[in-house]
C-alpha positions as CSV (number, residue, x, y, z in Angstrom):
1,X,0.2,0.1,-0.3
2,X,1.2,3.6,-0.7
3,X,2.7,5.4,2.1
4,X,-0.3,8.5,1.5
5,X,-3.0,5.9,2.0
6,X,-1.6,3.7,4.2
7,X,-0.9,6.5,6.9
8,X,-4.0,8.2,6.0
9,X,-5.7,5.2,7.2
10,X,-3.8,4.8,9.9
11,X,-4.1,8.0,11.0
12,X,-8.3,7.5,11.0
13,X,-8.1,4.0,12.4
14,X,-6.4,6.0,15.6
15,X,-8.6,8.9,15.9
16,X,-11.1,8.3,19.1
17,X,-14.5,10.2,19.9
18,X,-12.9,13.5,21.4
19,X,-15.0,15.1,24.5
20,X,-14.3,18.8,24.0
21,X,-16.8,21.3,26.1
22,X,-19.3,18.8,27.3
23,X,-22.2,20.8,28.0
24,X,-22.8,21.5,31.9
25,X,-26.4,21.5,33.0
26,X,-29.4,21.9,31.3
27,X,-30.3,23.7,28.5
28,X,-31.9,26.5,29.8
29,X,-28.7,26.9,31.4
30,X,-27.1,27.8,28.8
31,X,-29.1,28.3,25.6
32,X,-28.5,31.7,24.1
33,X,-25.6,32.6,26.5
34,X,-23.9,34.0,23.7
35,X,-26.9,36.4,22.6
36,X,-27.4,39.8,23.4
37,X,-30.9,39.1,24.1
38,X,-34.0,41.3,24.5
39,X,-34.0,40.1,28.1
40,X,-30.2,40.8,28.3
41,X,-30.6,44.2,26.8
42,X,-32.9,45.3,29.8
43,X,-29.5,44.9,31.9
44,X,-27.2,47.4,30.1
45,X,-29.6,49.5,28.0
46,X,-32.0,52.0,29.6
47,X,-35.7,51.2,29.3
48,X,-36.5,54.4,27.2
49,X,-33.8,53.3,24.7
50,X,-35.2,49.7,24.2
51,X,-38.9,50.9,23.9
52,X,-37.9,53.0,20.9
53,X,-35.3,50.1,19.6
54,X,-38.4,47.5,20.0
55,X,-41.3,49.6,18.4
56,X,-38.8,50.5,15.4
57,X,-37.9,46.4,15.3
58,X,-41.2,45.2,15.5
59,X,-42.5,47.6,13.6
60,X,-39.7,47.4,10.5
61,X,-38.9,51.1,10.7
62,X,-35.3,52.4,10.7
63,X,-33.6,52.8,14.1
64,X,-33.0,56.4,14.8
65,X,-29.4,56.8,14.6
66,X,-29.6,59.4,17.8
67,X,-30.1,55.6,20.0
68,X,-27.8,54.1,17.8
69,X,-25.0,55.9,20.6
70,X,-26.8,54.2,23.8
71,X,-27.3,50.9,21.9
72,X,-23.9,50.3,21.6
73,X,-22.3,51.7,25.1
74,X,-24.4,48.4,26.0
75,X,-23.5,46.4,23.9
76,X,-19.8,47.0,24.4
77,X,-20.2,46.5,27.8
78,X,-22.1,43.6,27.7
79,X,-19.7,42.1,25.4
80,X,-16.5,42.9,26.9
81,X,-17.7,41.7,30.3
82,X,-18.0,38.0,28.5
83,X,-14.2,38.5,27.1
84,X,-14.7,40.2,23.4
85,X,-11.7,41.8,22.5
86,X,-13.2,42.6,19.0
87,X,-16.0,43.2,16.8
88,X,-17.3,42.7,13.4
89,X,-20.1,43.1,11.2
90,X,-21.3,39.8,9.8
91,X,-22.8,40.0,6.5
92,X,-23.7,37.6,4.2
93,X,-21.8,38.7,0.3
94,X,-22.6,36.8,-3.1
95,X,-20.2,34.3,-2.3
96,X,-22.9,32.3,-0.4
97,X,-20.9,32.6,2.9
98,X,-20.4,35.2,5.6
99,X,-17.8,37.6,5.5
100,X,-16.2,39.5,9.0
101,X,-13.7,42.4,9.1
102,X,-12.5,42.4,13.0
103,X,-11.9,45.6,14.8
104,X,-10.1,46.4,18.0
105,X,-12.5,47.9,21.1
106,X,-10.2,50.9,21.3
107,X,-8.8,54.0,19.8
108,X,-5.6,56.0,20.6
109,X,-6.5,59.6,22.1
110,X,-4.5,62.8,21.2
111,X,-1.5,62.0,23.8
112,X,-1.4,58.6,22.3
113,X,-3.6,56.4,25.7
114,X,-5.4,53.4,24.5
115,X,-9.0,54.3,25.3
116,X,-12.1,51.9,25.0
117,X,-14.5,52.7,21.9
118,X,-17.4,51.2,20.3
119,X,-19.7,53.8,18.8
120,X,-22.8,54.5,17.6
121,X,-21.4,54.8,13.9
122,X,-19.5,51.4,14.4
123,X,-22.4,49.5,15.1
124,X,-24.5,50.9,12.8
125,X,-22.3,50.8,9.5
126,X,-19.0,50.3,8.4
127,X,-17.0,50.2,5.2
128,X,-16.2,46.7,3.5
129,X,-14.4,46.4,0.1
130,X,-17.4,46.0,-2.4
131,X,-14.9,45.1,-5.5
132,X,-13.5,42.8,-3.7
133,X,-16.6,40.5,-3.5
134,X,-18.6,39.4,-6.2
135,X,-20.9,42.2,-7.5
136,X,-21.7,41.3,-11.0
137,X,-20.1,44.5,-12.6
138,X,-22.2,46.8,-10.3
139,X,-18.7,48.2,-9.0
140,X,-16.1,47.9,-10.8
141,X,-12.5,47.4,-9.6
142,X,-11.2,50.6,-8.6
143,X,-15.0,51.5,-7.2
144,X,-14.6,50.0,-3.9
145,X,-17.0,51.4,-1.6
146,X,-19.6,49.8,-0.1
147,X,-21.1,49.6,3.4
148,X,-22.3,47.1,6.0
149,X,-25.0,48.4,7.7
150,X,-27.1,47.2,11.0
151,X,-29.7,45.0,11.2
152,X,-31.3,45.3,14.2
153,X,-34.3,42.5,13.9
154,X,-31.1,39.5,14.1
155,X,-29.2,39.9,17.3
156,X,-25.6,40.4,17.9
157,X,-24.1,37.2,19.4
158,X,-20.3,36.1,20.2
159,X,-17.9,33.6,18.3
160,X,-14.8,33.5,21.0
161,X,-13.9,37.2,21.4
162,X,-15.2,38.8,18.6
163,X,-18.7,40.3,18.8
164,X,-20.6,39.5,15.6
165,X,-23.2,42.5,14.6
166,X,-25.6,40.9,11.8
167,X,-25.8,43.6,8.6
168,X,-26.9,43.7,5.3
169,X,-24.3,44.8,2.6
170,X,-24.8,47.4,-0.4
171,X,-23.2,49.2,-2.7
172,X,-22.1,52.6,-2.8
173,X,-24.7,53.2,-4.8
174,X,-27.1,51.6,-2.6
175,X,-28.0,47.7,-4.3
176,X,-27.7,45.4,-2.5
177,X,-24.1,43.0,-2.9
178,X,-25.7,40.7,-0.6
179,X,-28.5,38.0,0.1
180,X,-29.7,39.4,3.2
181,X,-30.9,42.7,1.8
182,X,-33.3,41.6,-0.1
183,X,-34.6,38.7,1.7
184,X,-35.4,41.4,4.4
185,X,-37.2,43.4,1.4
186,X,-39.0,40.1,0.4
187,X,-39.9,39.1,4.1
188,X,-41.8,42.9,4.6
189,X,-43.3,42.8,1.0
190,X,-45.2,39.2,2.0
191,X,-45.9,40.2,5.8
192,X,-47.5,43.5,4.3
193,X,-49.7,41.4,1.5
194,X,-50.5,38.7,3.2
195,X,-51.8,40.7,6.4
196,X,-54.3,42.7,4.1
197,X,-55.7,39.4,2.6
198,X,-56.1,38.2,6.3
199,X,-58.1,41.0,6.6
200,X,-60.7,39.4,4.5
201,X,-61.4,36.7,7.1
202,X,-59.9,38.3,10.6
203,X,-59.4,42.0,11.3
204,X,-57.8,40.8,14.4
205,X,-54.5,40.0,12.4
206,X,-52.3,43.0,12.7
207,X,-48.7,41.2,11.6
208,X,-47.9,38.0,9.5
209,X,-44.2,37.0,9.7
210,X,-42.8,33.9,7.0
211,X,-41.2,31.1,9.2
212,X,-38.1,29.0,8.1
213,X,-37.3,25.6,9.4
214,X,-34.2,24.0,7.6
215,X,-33.3,20.4,7.6
216,X,-29.6,20.8,7.1
217,X,-27.9,17.6,5.6
218,X,-23.7,16.7,5.7
219,X,-21.3,14.4,5.0
220,X,-18.5,13.2,7.5
221,X,-14.8,11.7,6.8
222,X,-12.0,11.3,8.6
223,X,-9.4,14.3,8.7
224,X,-6.8,12.0,7.3
225,X,-8.5,10.4,4.5
226,X,-9.6,14.2,3.3
227,X,-5.8,15.5,3.6
228,X,-5.5,12.5,1.5
229,X,-7.7,13.3,-1.4
230,X,-6.7,17.0,-3.6
231,X,-10.3,16.8,-4.9
232,X,-12.4,16.3,-1.4
233,X,-9.7,19.4,-0.1
234,X,-10.1,21.4,-3.4
235,X,-13.5,21.2,-4.7
236,X,-15.6,19.4,-1.7
237,X,-16.8,16.2,-3.7
238,X,-14.6,13.4,-5.5
239,X,-13.8,14.2,-9.3
240,X,-13.3,10.3,-9.2
241,X,-13.8,7.3,-7.5
242,X,-15.3,3.7,-7.6
243,X,-18.9,2.8,-5.7
244,X,-18.6,0.5,-3.2
245,X,-19.2,-2.8,-3.2
246,X,-21.4,-2.1,-0.2
247,X,-23.1,1.6,0.1
248,X,-26.9,2.7,1.0
249,X,-29.1,-0.4,-0.5
250,X,-29.4,-2.0,2.6
251,X,-30.5,1.1,3.6
252,X,-29.1,0.2,6.9
253,X,-27.7,3.7,8.0
254,X,-31.1,5.7,7.7
255,X,-32.0,6.8,11.5
256,X,-29.6,3.6,12.4
257,X,-27.8,3.9,15.9
258,X,-25.1,7.2,15.6
259,X,-21.6,6.0,16.2
260,X,-20.0,7.0,18.9
261,X,-17.5,9.4,17.6
262,X,-19.8,11.0,15.4
263,X,-22.5,11.1,18.6
264,X,-19.5,13.0,20.4
265,X,-19.2,15.4,17.4
266,X,-23.1,15.8,17.4
267,X,-23.3,17.0,21.3
268,X,-20.6,19.0,20.9
269,X,-22.2,20.9,17.6
270,X,-25.7,21.1,19.9
271,X,-23.7,22.4,22.8
272,X,-22.3,25.2,20.7
273,X,-25.3,26.4,18.2
274,X,-27.8,26.0,21.3
275,X,-25.0,28.8,23.6
276,X,-25.4,30.9,20.1
277,X,-29.2,30.8,20.2
278,X,-30.0,28.2,17.8
279,X,-32.6,26.0,18.9
280,X,-31.1,22.8,17.0
281,X,-33.4,19.7,18.0
282,X,-33.4,17.3,15.9
283,X,-30.3,14.7,14.9
284,X,-29.9,11.1,13.0
285,X,-28.4,9.0,10.7
286,X,-29.2,9.9,6.9
287,X,-29.3,7.5,4.2
288,X,-26.3,7.7,2.8
289,X,-23.3,6.4,4.6
290,X,-21.6,8.8,6.8
291,X,-24.4,11.2,6.3
292,X,-26.3,13.1,8.8
293,X,-29.1,15.8,9.4
294,X,-29.9,18.3,12.3
295,X,-32.2,20.7,12.4
296,X,-33.8,23.4,14.3
297,X,-37.5,24.4,15.6
298,X,-38.9,26.9,13.2
299,X,-38.0,30.7,13.2
300,X,-38.6,33.7,11.5
301,X,-37.3,33.5,8.2
302,X,-34.0,36.3,8.3
303,X,-33.2,35.2,11.6
304,X,-33.4,31.3,10.7
305,X,-31.3,32.1,7.4
306,X,-28.8,34.0,9.6
307,X,-28.3,30.9,12.4
308,X,-28.0,28.5,9.4
309,X,-25.0,30.6,8.2
310,X,-23.9,30.3,11.6
311,X,-24.1,26.8,12.3
312,X,-22.3,25.4,8.9
313,X,-19.5,27.6,10.2
314,X,-19.6,26.3,13.8
315,X,-20.1,22.7,12.2
316,X,-16.6,22.9,10.6
317,X,-14.9,24.2,13.6
318,X,-16.3,21.5,15.6
319,X,-15.7,18.6,13.5
320,X,-11.8,19.7,13.4
321,X,-11.4,19.2,17.0
322,X,-12.7,16.1,16.8
323,X,-10.6,14.5,13.7
324,X,-13.6,15.5,10.9
325,X,-13.9,17.4,7.8
326,X,-18.2,18.1,7.4
327,X,-18.6,17.7,3.4
328,X,-21.6,20.4,2.5
329,X,-21.1,19.9,-1.2
330,X,-24.6,18.4,-2.5
331,X,-23.1,15.5,-4.1
332,X,-19.6,14.3,-2.8
333,X,-19.9,10.7,-3.8
334,X,-21.1,9.8,-7.0
335,X,-23.9,6.9,-6.8
336,X,-25.3,7.2,-3.3
337,X,-27.7,9.9,-2.0
338,X,-26.9,13.6,-2.0
339,X,-27.3,16.4,0.5
340,X,-30.1,18.9,0.6
341,X,-31.1,21.9,2.7
342,X,-35.0,21.3,3.0
343,X,-36.2,24.4,3.5
344,X,-40.0,24.3,5.4
345,X,-41.5,27.4,4.7
346,X,-45.1,28.4,6.4
347,X,-46.9,32.1,7.6
348,X,-47.9,32.7,10.6
349,X,-50.2,35.8,12.5
350,X,-50.1,37.8,15.2
351,X,-53.5,35.7,16.2
352,X,-51.4,32.2,16.3
353,X,-52.7,31.2,13.0
354,X,-50.7,29.3,11.2
355,X,-51.9,30.3,7.5
356,X,-50.7,27.4,5.9
357,X,-52.8,24.9,8.5
358,X,-56.2,23.7,8.3
359,X,-58.8,25.8,10.3
360,X,-60.7,24.5,13.2
361,X,-64.2,25.4,11.2
362,X,-65.0,25.7,7.5
363,X,-64.2,29.4,7.7
364,X,-60.9,29.4,8.6
365,X,-60.4,26.5,6.0
366,X,-61.7,29.0,3.4
367,X,-58.8,31.2,4.3
368,X,-56.1,28.0,4.2
369,X,-57.6,27.5,1.2
370,X,-57.1,30.7,0.2
371,X,-53.7,31.3,1.1
372,X,-52.6,27.8,-0.5
373,X,-54.2,28.5,-3.9
374,X,-52.4,31.6,-3.9
375,X,-49.6,29.9,-3.1
376,X,-49.7,27.3,-6.0
377,X,-50.2,30.2,-8.2
378,X,-47.1,31.5,-7.6
379,X,-45.4,29.0,-7.8
380,X,-46.9,27.9,-11.2
381,X,-46.1,31.2,-12.4
382,X,-42.5,31.4,-11.1
383,X,-41.6,28.2,-11.0
384,X,-38.5,28.9,-13.4
385,X,-37.5,31.6,-10.8
386,X,-37.8,29.4,-7.8
387,X,-35.3,26.4,-9.7
388,X,-32.9,29.6,-10.7
389,X,-32.8,30.3,-6.6
390,X,-31.7,26.8,-5.8
391,X,-29.1,25.6,-9.3
392,X,-25.7,25.9,-8.8
393,X,-22.6,24.0,-10.2
394,X,-22.7,21.9,-6.9
395,X,-26.5,21.2,-7.1
396,X,-26.8,20.4,-10.3
397,X,-25.0,17.2,-9.8
398,X,-27.7,16.3,-7.0
399,X,-30.9,17.0,-8.5
400,X,-32.7,14.3,-9.5
401,X,-30.0,11.7,-8.8
402,X,-30.4,9.0,-5.6
403,X,-33.6,10.4,-3.6
404,X,-33.3,14.5,-4.7
405,X,-35.8,16.3,-6.6
406,X,-36.0,16.4,-10.1
407,X,-34.5,19.6,-11.8
408,X,-38.5,20.3,-12.5
409,X,-40.8,22.3,-9.8
410,X,-43.8,20.8,-9.6
411,X,-46.3,20.8,-6.4
412,X,-47.4,17.5,-4.2
413,X,-50.5,18.3,-2.1
414,X,-51.7,14.8,-1.1
415,X,-54.7,13.1,-2.2
416,X,-56.8,14.6,0.0
417,X,-56.0,18.4,-0.1
418,X,-55.9,17.8,-4.0
419,X,-59.6,16.6,-3.6
420,X,-60.7,19.0,-2.0
421,X,-59.8,21.4,-4.9
422,X,-61.2,18.8,-7.0
423,X,-64.7,19.5,-5.5
424,X,-64.1,23.3,-5.1
425,X,-63.0,23.6,-8.8
426,X,-66.4,21.9,-10.1
427,X,-68.8,23.2,-7.5
428,X,-70.7,26.5,-8.1
429,X,-71.3,29.4,-5.6
430,X,-74.4,28.7,-4.4
431,X,-73.4,24.8,-3.6
432,X,-70.1,26.3,-2.0
433,X,-71.3,28.9,0.0
434,X,-73.9,29.2,3.1
435,X,-74.5,32.1,4.9
436,X,-76.3,32.5,7.7
437,X,-78.3,34.9,9.8
438,X,-74.9,36.3,11.3
439,X,-73.9,37.0,7.6
440,X,-71.2,34.2,8.1
441,X,-70.0,32.3,5.2
442,X,-69.5,28.3,5.5
443,X,-68.9,26.1,2.7
444,X,-70.8,23.2,2.1
445,X,-68.8,21.3,-0.1
446,X,-68.3,17.6,1.2
447,X,-64.6,17.4,3.0
448,X,-63.5,21.1,4.0
449,X,-64.8,20.5,7.1
450,X,-62.8,17.5,8.1
451,X,-59.0,18.8,6.8
452,X,-56.7,17.3,9.2
453,X,-53.0,18.1,9.8
454,X,-50.9,15.6,8.4
455,X,-53.3,14.8,6.4
456,X,-50.6,14.3,3.8
457,X,-48.5,11.4,2.8
458,X,-45.1,12.3,1.7
459,X,-43.7,12.5,-1.7
460,X,-39.5,12.4,-1.4
461,X,-39.5,12.8,-5.6
462,X,-41.2,16.4,-5.4
463,X,-39.3,19.7,-5.0
464,X,-42.0,21.4,-3.4
465,X,-44.6,19.1,-1.4
466,X,-47.3,20.5,0.9
467,X,-46.8,18.8,5.0
468,X,-50.1,19.1,6.0
469,X,-48.9,22.7,7.9
470,X,-46.3,24.0,5.8
471,X,-44.4,23.8,2.5
472,X,-41.0,22.3,1.8
473,X,-38.6,23.6,-0.1
474,X,-36.8,20.6,-1.1
475,X,-34.4,21.1,-3.6
476,X,-32.6,23.7,-2.0
477,X,-29.1,22.6,-1.7
478,X,-26.5,21.5,1.4
479,X,-24.0,24.2,1.0
480,X,-26.2,27.0,-0.1
481,X,-27.4,30.0,1.4
482,X,-30.8,29.7,1.9
483,X,-32.0,33.5,1.3
484,X,-31.2,33.1,-2.7
485,X,-34.4,30.5,-2.2
486,X,-36.8,32.4,0.1
487,X,-36.1,35.8,-1.1
488,X,-37.8,34.3,-4.4
489,X,-40.6,32.3,-2.8
490,X,-41.3,35.2,-0.3
491,X,-41.4,37.8,-3.5
492,X,-43.5,35.5,-5.7
493,X,-45.8,34.8,-3.1
494,X,-46.1,38.6,-2.3
495,X,-46.5,39.3,-5.4
496,X,-48.9,36.8,-6.5
497,X,-51.6,38.0,-2.8
498,X,-51.0,41.4,-3.8
499,X,-52.4,40.9,-7.3
500,X,-55.2,38.6,-5.8
501,X,-55.8,41.2,-3.3
502,X,-56.3,43.9,-6.5
503,X,-58.7,41.4,-8.1
504,X,-61.0,41.1,-5.3
505,X,-61.0,44.3,-4.4
506,X,-62.0,45.7,-7.7
507,X,-65.2,43.6,-7.9
508,X,-66.4,44.4,-4.5
509,X,-65.8,47.7,-5.3
510,X,-68.1,47.2,-7.9
511,X,-70.5,45.9,-5.5
512,X,-70.5,41.9,-5.5
513,X,-70.5,40.6,-2.1
514,X,-67.5,39.6,-0.9
515,X,-67.7,35.5,-0.2
516,X,-69.3,34.9,-3.6
517,X,-66.0,37.0,-5.3
518,X,-63.9,35.0,-2.7
519,X,-65.0,31.5,-4.3
520,X,-65.0,33.1,-7.7
521,X,-61.8,34.1,-8.1
522,X,-60.3,31.0,-6.1
523,X,-62.6,29.0,-8.2
524,X,-60.4,30.1,-11.3
525,X,-57.3,30.2,-9.7
526,X,-57.6,26.6,-9.0
527,X,-58.0,25.6,-12.4
528,X,-55.1,28.2,-14.0
529,X,-52.9,26.5,-11.3
530,X,-53.3,22.9,-12.0
531,X,-50.4,22.2,-14.2
532,X,-48.2,22.6,-11.7
533,X,-50.1,19.9,-9.4
534,X,-48.2,16.7,-9.2
535,X,-48.1,14.3,-7.0
536,X,-46.7,11.2,-8.5
537,X,-43.3,9.9,-9.7
538,X,-41.2,12.8,-10.1
539,X,-38.4,10.5,-11.4
540,X,-40.5,9.3,-14.2
541,X,-39.6,9.5,-17.8
542,X,-43.6,9.7,-18.1
543,X,-43.4,13.2,-15.6
544,X,-40.6,14.7,-17.6
545,X,-42.6,14.2,-21.2
546,X,-46.2,15.5,-19.5
547,X,-44.1,18.4,-17.5
548,X,-43.1,19.6,-21.0
549,X,-46.7,19.3,-22.4
550,X,-48.1,21.4,-19.2
551,X,-45.7,24.3,-19.5
552,X,-43.6,23.9,-16.8
553,X,-40.0,24.6,-16.9
554,X,-37.6,21.9,-18.0
555,X,-34.4,23.2,-18.6
556,X,-31.4,20.8,-17.0
557,X,-28.4,23.0,-18.0
558,X,-27.3,25.6,-15.1
559,X,-26.6,28.5,-17.1
560,X,-29.7,28.2,-18.9
561,X,-31.7,28.4,-16.0
562,X,-30.0,30.8,-14.6
563,X,-31.6,33.3,-17.7
564,X,-34.9,33.0,-15.5
565,X,-33.5,35.7,-13.4
566,X,-34.1,38.1,-16.2
567,X,-37.0,36.9,-17.8
568,X,-39.8,39.7,-18.3
569,X,-42.0,37.7,-15.8
570,X,-39.5,38.1,-12.9
571,X,-37.9,41.2,-13.9
572,X,-41.3,42.7,-13.3
573,X,-42.4,40.6,-10.3
574,X,-39.2,41.6,-8.1
575,X,-40.2,45.5,-9.6
576,X,-43.8,45.3,-8.5
577,X,-42.8,44.1,-5.2
578,X,-39.9,46.1,-4.8
579,X,-37.3,43.2,-3.4
580,X,-34.8,43.4,-6.8
581,X,-33.7,45.8,-9.3
582,X,-33.3,44.9,-12.8
583,X,-29.6,46.2,-12.2
584,X,-29.8,43.8,-8.9
585,X,-31.2,41.2,-11.0
586,X,-28.3,41.4,-13.4
587,X,-25.8,41.2,-11.1
588,X,-27.0,38.4,-9.3
589,X,-27.3,36.7,-12.7
590,X,-23.7,37.6,-13.8
591,X,-22.6,36.3,-9.9
592,X,-24.2,33.3,-11.0
593,X,-23.1,32.7,-14.3
594,X,-19.0,33.4,-13.1
595,X,-19.2,31.2,-9.7
596,X,-20.0,28.3,-11.9
597,X,-17.2,29.1,-14.1
598,X,-14.8,28.9,-11.4
599,X,-16.2,26.1,-9.7
600,X,-15.8,24.3,-12.9
601,X,-12.3,25.9,-13.8
602,X,-11.2,24.8,-10.3
603,X,-12.9,20.9,-10.5
604,X,-10.9,20.2,-14.0
605,X,-7.6,21.7,-12.5
606,X,-7.6,19.4,-10.4
607,X,-8.9,16.0,-11.9
608,X,-6.4,16.8,-14.7
609,X,-4.3,16.9,-11.6
610,X,-5.3,13.5,-10.1
611,X,-5.0,11.6,-12.9
612,X,-1.3,12.7,-14.1
613,X,0.2,12.6,-10.6
614,X,-2.2,9.6,-9.3
615,X,-4.2,7.5,-11.5
616,X,-1.9,6.8,-14.1
617,X,1.1,6.5,-12.4
618,X,-0.4,3.9,-10.2
619,X,-1.5,2.8,-13.5
620,X,1.3,2.4,-15.3
621,X,3.4,0.8,-12.4
622,X,1.2,-1.9,-12.3
623,X,1.0,-2.3,-15.8
624,X,5.0,-2.8,-15.7
625,X,5.2,-5.1,-12.9
626,X,2.1,-7.1,-15.1
627,X,4.8,-6.6,-18.6
628,X,8.1,-8.0,-16.2
629,X,5.9,-10.9,-15.2
630,X,4.9,-12.2,-18.4
631,X,8.9,-11.8,-19.4
632,X,9.6,-14.0,-16.8
633,X,7.0,-16.2,-17.5
634,X,8.2,-16.7,-20.9
635,X,11.9,-17.7,-19.8
636,X,10.4,-20.4,-17.4
637,X,8.0,-21.8,-19.6
638,X,7.7,-23.1,-23.1
639,X,5.9,-20.8,-25.8
640,X,2.5,-23.7,-25.4
641,X,2.4,-23.3,-21.7
642,X,3.0,-19.4,-21.9
643,X,0.3,-19.0,-24.4
644,X,-2.5,-19.9,-21.7
645,X,-1.1,-18.5,-18.2
646,X,-0.3,-15.2,-19.7
647,X,-4.1,-14.8,-21.1
648,X,-5.2,-12.8,-17.7
649,X,-2.2,-10.7,-17.9
650,X,-2.1,-9.5,-21.4
651,X,-5.8,-8.8,-21.0
652,X,-5.6,-6.6,-17.9
653,X,-2.0,-5.1,-19.6
654,X,-4.8,-3.8,-23.2
655,X,-7.5,-2.4,-20.4
656,X,-4.9,-0.6,-18.9
657,X,-3.7,0.5,-21.9
658,X,-6.9,1.1,-23.5
659,X,-8.0,3.1,-20.4
660,X,-4.6,5.1,-19.7
661,X,-4.9,6.4,-23.5
662,X,-8.4,7.7,-23.2
663,X,-7.1,9.4,-20.1
664,X,-4.8,11.3,-21.7
665,X,-6.8,12.3,-24.6
666,X,-9.7,13.4,-22.4
667,X,-7.6,15.4,-21.0
668,X,-6.1,17.3,-23.4
669,X,-9.3,17.9,-24.9
670,X,-10.6,19.1,-21.7
671,X,-8.1,21.5,-21.3
672,X,-8.4,22.9,-25.4
673,X,-12.3,23.1,-24.5
674,X,-11.4,24.9,-21.1
675,X,-8.4,27.4,-22.8
676,X,-11.1,28.0,-25.3
677,X,-13.8,28.8,-22.9
678,X,-11.5,30.9,-21.1
679,X,-10.8,33.3,-23.8
680,X,-14.5,34.0,-23.9
681,X,-15.5,37.4,-22.5
682,X,-19.2,36.9,-21.7
683,X,-20.3,35.0,-18.6
684,X,-22.8,33.5,-19.8
685,X,-21.1,32.4,-22.8
686,X,-18.5,31.0,-20.5
687,X,-20.9,29.2,-18.4
688,X,-22.2,27.4,-21.7
689,X,-19.1,26.3,-22.9
690,X,-18.4,24.8,-19.6
691,X,-21.4,23.1,-19.0
692,X,-21.9,21.7,-23.2
693,X,-17.8,21.3,-23.3
694,X,-15.9,20.8,-20.3
695,X,-18.1,19.2,-18.1
696,X,-18.9,15.8,-20.3
697,X,-15.2,15.7,-20.5
698,X,-14.5,15.4,-16.9
699,X,-17.3,12.8,-17.0
700,X,-15.8,10.8,-19.5
701,X,-12.2,10.7,-17.8
702,X,-13.6,10.0,-14.4
703,X,-15.1,6.7,-16.4
704,X,-11.4,5.2,-17.6
705,X,-10.2,6.3,-13.8
706,X,-12.8,4.4,-12.0
707,X,-11.9,1.4,-14.4
708,X,-8.6,1.8,-13.5
709,X,-9.2,1.6,-10.0
710,X,-11.0,-1.8,-9.9
711,X,-8.1,-2.9,-11.9
712,X,-4.8,-1.9,-10.7
713,X,-3.2,-3.4,-7.5
714,X,-4.4,-2.0,-4.4
715,X,-1.4,-1.7,-2.6
716,X,-0.7,0.8,-5.3
717,X,-3.2,3.1,-5.4
718,X,-2.6,6.2,-3.8
719,X,-6.1,7.6,-2.9
720,X,-8.2,6.3,-0.3
721,X,-11.1,4.8,-2.0
722,X,-14.6,4.9,-1.3
723,X,-15.3,2.2,1.0
724,X,-12.7,3.9,3.5
725,X,-14.1,7.6,2.8
726,X,-17.5,6.4,4.0
727,X,-17.1,3.8,6.4
728,X,-14.0,4.9,8.7
729,X,-15.8,6.4,11.6
C-alpha cells in the first residue's frame, strides 16, 4: 500500500471519540448565553431607549441614529464582560457564505493613550471593500466603496472573543450586494400582502411573519483521509472513485444508531449551536453512509437564515476538533444520496394562526384554501425562477439523482387536499357558500371541514411539497444560502397575494358580495394552477414529457436556468414587489454564471492533476509489473504453456493501456475546451461552454479512472477509496 493512503488509513483508525466542551447543566442554563437577547438588553440599556428600539424593530422602521450610541454602549459593556476584544460586521456577500472584518474595542486619544471605544457609528455602519466581493459588474475594481449596515432584527452574538453584528451589505450606489438585504425586503413585502388578505377573514390580524425551518444534511469524513484526497480538499467532492460494493443499498444507515465518535461531534455541535441561540432539536443518520442531518425549531425566516449560516460555520470548527471534516457539497460521492437543505416555509399571524394549516371550522378553512391556492399560483407562474434560485455547479450533480428532487419544479399536495380543490373547482357558488343569519360564510363542499393536520403522505420526489401545515422546498442544496430561495419564494407569493387582493377588491367595489368574489377568484385560480400540481413519481420519464406538455420549465442546464432571473415576468415581479431592481437581478445572474465557471474551472484543473499525478502513475506501475511477469514467465515456460498462462495478464495490460490512453486524450481535450471557454468575454457564454464542453469530458475521464481503480493492485492505488472514505467513523 502506498505511503500516502496507508498513513491516512492508519491515522483514521487511530482517531477516537473526542470529549471537548461538554455541556454542563440543562439546556435552559446555557441556551443563547452568547447572544445579546432582549432580556439581557434590559440590564445594559435604558428602558426608554429599548422601547424606541423594540418599537422600530417590531414595526419594520429604520432605527434612529440618535439611539444607536446608547445601544452601542450597552452592547460593548456586555460583550467585554463576556471576554470580547473585537467586533465585526457579519454579513452575507454573494459568495454564498459569510464575511467579517474584525476591529478592536479601542482607539488612541491625542496623547497616544488607549481608550475603549465602540460608538453608535461603529454599530450602525462599516465600509468593507465592495469590489473584492462578487458584484456582477455593479462596482468596478477601482470603485471599492460599499457599506455594511446593522440589521437590528437579528441579535448580536459572540464567537470566541469577537462580537458579531448581523448586517446588510450594499454598494455605494445603494444596490444590494448580499442575500440579507433582498431577503428582508421580500419578507416585509410578503407579510404586508398577507396581512391585507387576512383582513377578509380576521380583522384582528395586525402582523404576519414568514417562518423557516431548515433541515441541514451533511457528510463527515475523517480528516486524515480528507487530506489524502486533493479533490475533496479543493472542490468539496470526489472527482473520481468507484462506488463501494456495499453502499446505501441495504438502507441500514438511515435512522440507525449514531456511531460514538459521530455522536460526540454532534453533542458538541449542538452545545455550541444552543449557546448561540440556535434552537437545534433533531439529529439522525441520513440515507448514505457517513451522512447525517440536523434541524432546528422554526424561526422567523431572516433569523433562521442567519442561524443556518452560523451553524455551518460552527459545524466546521467543531468537526476539526473531532478529527473530522464536514462535507457540505451537494454530491461529494457519486452514486449515493446527495445532501440537501430542505426549507420548510410557512406563514403565521400575531393571533397564533398558521395560514398554511387547515382551520377548525369552514370559515378558517376558506382562509387556508385562499393562501394555499395563491402559493400554488405563485409557484406556477414562477417555477423557472424558483429553480434558478437553487441551481448551482454543486447542486447540479444532486438534482434528480439518488432520492433528490428532480430539476422540474412541481407541487405535491396529497390526495385529500387535491380532492378538496377538485371539488371546489366543479362546485357552484350556491353549492359552496352558505350565509347564515349572522352573515357568516360557511362552505357546503364536502370534506373541507374535515381537513386534518398531516393529512398528506410524503413524496420524496417532489421539489416543493405540502406537508400538512407548511411547504417544504426540498430542492435547496446543502451548501446554499437559504436566502436565495426564500427571497424568490417570498417575493413570488407576495406578488400573487397583491394581485389577488387587487382583483377581489375591484369586484367588491362594483357591488359584488365579498364571499362570492372570494369563491369565484379562488375557483379560477384552482383551474389556472393545475399544471403545477403533481402527486406522482417525479423521477419518471413520463413525468418529464408530461411536465413539458404542461408548460413547466424543464431546462436542466444550469447556465440556461440562470436566464430565468432576467425573464420579463421575473423582472416585473421583483419590480412590482420592490425586492430587487433590474440592475440587481443582472448582477446576480452575472455572479451565478461567474461562480459556475470558476467552480468547474477548479474541478477540471484538479481532475487533470489527479489523473496525471495519481491515477496514471499507479496504472503504469502495475502495468509494468504485469509486463515484467509476462517476460519472466516466458523465460521459464515453453511457448505452448505461456499462451494460456499469460492470457489474463495480457487482457489486463490491454485494459490498462486502453483506459490510460483514453485518459491522456481526454485530459488534452478537456484542457483545450477549458482554454477556449476561458477566452470568451461573456460570462454567460463561458458558463454554457463549460457546461456543454468541459463537464462531459470530465465525466468521460472519470469513467476511465474509475475503471482503472478496479484493475490496479490495491496496494499501488494512492487515493483513499469510497469504502474507506464512507465507512470509517
